[in-house]
C-alpha positions as CSV (number, residue, x, y, z in Angstrom):
1,M,75.5,-4.1,32.5
2,K,73.0,-1.4,31.7
3,I,72.0,-0.5,28.1
4,L,71.2,3.1,27.4
5,G,69.8,4.4,24.1
6,V,70.6,8.0,23.4
7,T,68.7,9.9,20.7
8,G,68.0,13.4,19.5
9,G,67.4,15.3,16.4
10,I,70.0,16.7,14.1
11,G,72.0,19.3,16.0
12,S,70.6,18.3,19.4
13,G,74.0,17.4,20.9
14,K,73.3,13.6,21.0
15,S,76.8,12.6,19.9
16,T,78.4,15.2,22.2
17,A,76.6,13.6,25.1
18,C,77.7,10.1,24.0
19,H,81.3,11.3,23.8
20,F,81.1,12.5,27.3
21,L,79.6,9.2,28.5
22,Q,82.5,7.4,26.8
23,E,84.9,9.6,28.8
24,R,83.1,8.3,31.9
25,G,84.0,4.8,30.9
26,S,81.0,3.7,28.9
27,F,81.2,1.8,25.7
28,I,79.5,3.6,22.7
29,F,77.8,1.7,19.9
30,D,77.4,4.4,17.2
31,A,74.4,3.0,15.2
32,D,74.6,5.8,12.5
33,K,78.3,5.0,11.9
34,E,77.6,1.3,11.7
35,A,74.7,1.9,9.3
36,K,77.0,4.0,7.0
37,N,79.7,1.2,7.2
38,I,77.1,-1.4,6.1
39,L,75.9,0.9,3.2
40,F,79.4,1.5,1.9
41,T,80.8,-2.0,2.3
42,S,78.0,-4.5,1.8
43,K,77.5,-5.5,-1.9
44,D,74.3,-7.3,-1.0
45,V,72.8,-4.1,0.7
46,Q,73.9,-2.0,-2.3
47,K,72.2,-4.4,-4.7
48,E,69.0,-4.5,-2.5
49,I,68.9,-0.6,-2.5
50,E,69.3,-0.4,-6.2
51,K,66.6,-3.0,-6.7
52,S,64.2,-1.3,-4.3
53,F,64.6,2.1,-5.9
54,N,65.2,0.8,-9.4
55,T,68.3,3.0,-9.9
56,S,72.0,2.7,-9.6
57,I,73.7,4.2,-6.5
58,M,77.2,3.2,-7.6
59,Y,79.9,5.3,-9.3
60,E,83.3,3.8,-10.1
61,R,82.5,0.8,-7.8
62,K,81.7,3.1,-4.8
63,V,78.4,4.3,-3.4
64,N,77.6,7.7,-4.8
65,K,76.8,9.5,-1.5
66,Q,75.0,12.5,-3.1
67,K,72.8,10.2,-5.2
68,L,72.0,8.0,-2.2
69,A,71.2,11.0,0.0
70,K,68.9,12.4,-2.7
71,I,67.0,9.1,-2.7
72,A,67.0,8.5,1.0
73,F,65.8,12.0,2.0
74,A,63.4,12.5,-0.9
75,N,60.4,11.6,1.3
76,K,59.3,9.5,4.3
77,N,58.5,6.5,2.1
78,N,62.0,6.3,0.6
79,Q,63.5,6.7,4.1
80,T,61.3,3.9,5.4
81,I,62.4,1.6,2.6
82,L,66.1,2.3,3.2
83,N,65.7,2.0,6.9
84,N,63.9,-1.4,6.5
85,I,67.0,-2.6,4.6
86,I,69.6,-1.2,7.0
87,H,68.1,-1.2,10.5
88,P,67.8,-5.0,10.9
89,L,71.5,-5.4,10.1
90,V,72.5,-2.7,12.5
91,I,70.4,-4.3,15.3
92,N,72.1,-7.7,14.6
93,L,75.5,-6.0,14.9
94,F,74.4,-4.4,18.2
95,I,73.2,-7.8,19.6
96,K,76.6,-9.3,18.8
97,K,78.4,-6.4,20.4
98,R,76.1,-6.5,23.4
99,D,76.7,-10.2,23.9
100,N,80.5,-9.8,23.6
101,L,80.5,-6.9,26.1
102,Y,78.5,-8.5,28.8
103,N,80.5,-8.2,32.1
104,H,83.1,-6.0,30.3
105,T,81.4,-2.6,30.8
106,N,78.9,-1.1,33.2
107,L,77.1,0.9,30.6
108,L,76.6,0.2,26.9
109,V,75.4,3.4,25.2
110,V,73.7,3.2,21.8
111,D,74.0,6.5,19.9
112,A,71.2,6.5,17.4
113,A,69.0,9.1,15.8
114,L,66.1,6.8,15.0
115,I,65.8,4.5,18.1
116,F,62.0,4.9,18.4
117,E,61.3,4.9,14.6
118,S,63.2,1.7,14.1
119,G,61.9,-0.2,17.2
120,F,65.5,-0.3,18.5
121,D,64.4,1.0,21.9
122,K,63.0,-2.4,22.9
123,Y,66.7,-3.6,23.4
124,F,67.5,-0.9,25.9
125,D,67.0,-0.6,29.7
126,L,66.7,3.1,29.5
127,T,66.3,5.8,26.8
128,L,67.6,9.4,26.9
129,L,66.5,12.2,24.6
130,I,68.9,15.1,24.2
131,F,66.5,17.9,23.4
132,A,67.1,21.4,21.9
133,N,64.8,23.9,20.3
134,Q,64.6,23.8,16.5
135,D,66.3,27.1,15.9
136,I,69.3,26.1,18.1
137,R,69.5,22.7,16.4
138,L,69.4,24.4,13.0
139,G,72.2,26.8,13.9
140,R,74.4,24.0,15.2
141,A,73.8,21.9,12.1
142,L,74.6,24.8,9.8
143,E,77.9,25.3,11.7
144,R,79.0,21.9,10.5
145,G,78.8,23.2,6.9
146,N,77.9,20.0,5.2
147,L,74.2,20.6,4.6
148,S,72.2,23.6,3.4
149,R,69.5,25.2,5.6
150,E,66.8,23.7,3.4
151,Q,68.4,20.2,3.6
152,I,68.6,20.4,7.4
153,I,64.9,21.5,7.8
154,H,63.8,18.8,5.3
155,R,65.7,16.1,7.3
156,M,64.2,17.4,10.6
157,N,60.7,17.1,9.1
158,L,61.3,13.4,8.1
159,Q,62.0,12.4,11.8
160,I,59.2,12.0,14.3
161,P,58.5,15.3,16.1
162,E,60.7,16.1,19.2
163,E,57.5,16.4,21.3
164,Q,56.6,12.8,20.4
165,K,60.1,11.6,21.3
166,Q,59.7,13.4,24.7
167,E,56.7,11.2,25.4
168,L,58.6,8.1,24.5
169,A,61.9,8.7,26.3
170,D,62.6,7.7,29.9
171,Y,64.9,10.7,30.5
172,I,65.2,14.1,28.8
173,I,68.1,16.5,28.9
174,D,67.5,20.0,27.7
175,N,70.5,21.2,25.6
176,N,69.5,24.7,24.8
177,S,72.6,26.2,26.5
178,T,76.4,25.6,26.4
179,K,78.4,22.5,26.0
180,E,79.6,22.8,29.6
181,S,76.0,22.9,30.8
182,L,75.3,19.7,28.8
183,Y,78.3,18.0,30.4
184,D,77.1,19.0,33.9
185,K,73.7,17.5,33.1
186,I,75.1,14.3,31.6
187,N,77.4,13.9,34.6
188,D,74.4,14.2,37.0
189,F,72.4,11.8,34.8
190,Y,75.2,9.3,34.8
191,D,75.6,9.4,38.6
192,E,71.8,9.0,38.9
193,I,71.5,5.9,36.7
194,M,74.7,4.2,37.8
């Protein structure tokens, strides 16, 4: 079994690429989804976040998503504190999933925005960066309609620069064109590594 980490900035097409790899028979571990699940279900994590930021993030016994986002994306320091709480738990979940999947899939794909920032990449055989120019990424992220232009740019600026990710990644796929073009490139990539 090979383990592939797929990363890319907001609007890069990372999750689209992972979905295509899933259609090719790969198992996808969605680290961002797992992190959100931990945030919204673990009382211990919620208490640790409230203690770390000295504020309540709960409203009617549920995590107030807007308040949490405001804290998490306020600055790099806040993001680091939050990531230091969540990332070890996500990595532990991944290790369990990896161990359970051994000999059950040829390719385990980890879909994660922050694989280099979190040190997650040391668990992978290969890393793939889905890259797109900032203006294209911004347009795609705006199409989703859940964040403003300013929020998207702010979140982009909190992540390590795409150029630095290019130096760290084993493979890079340029996604400045159509979805069909991305699928063709991912298909060729899959055939190359498998």
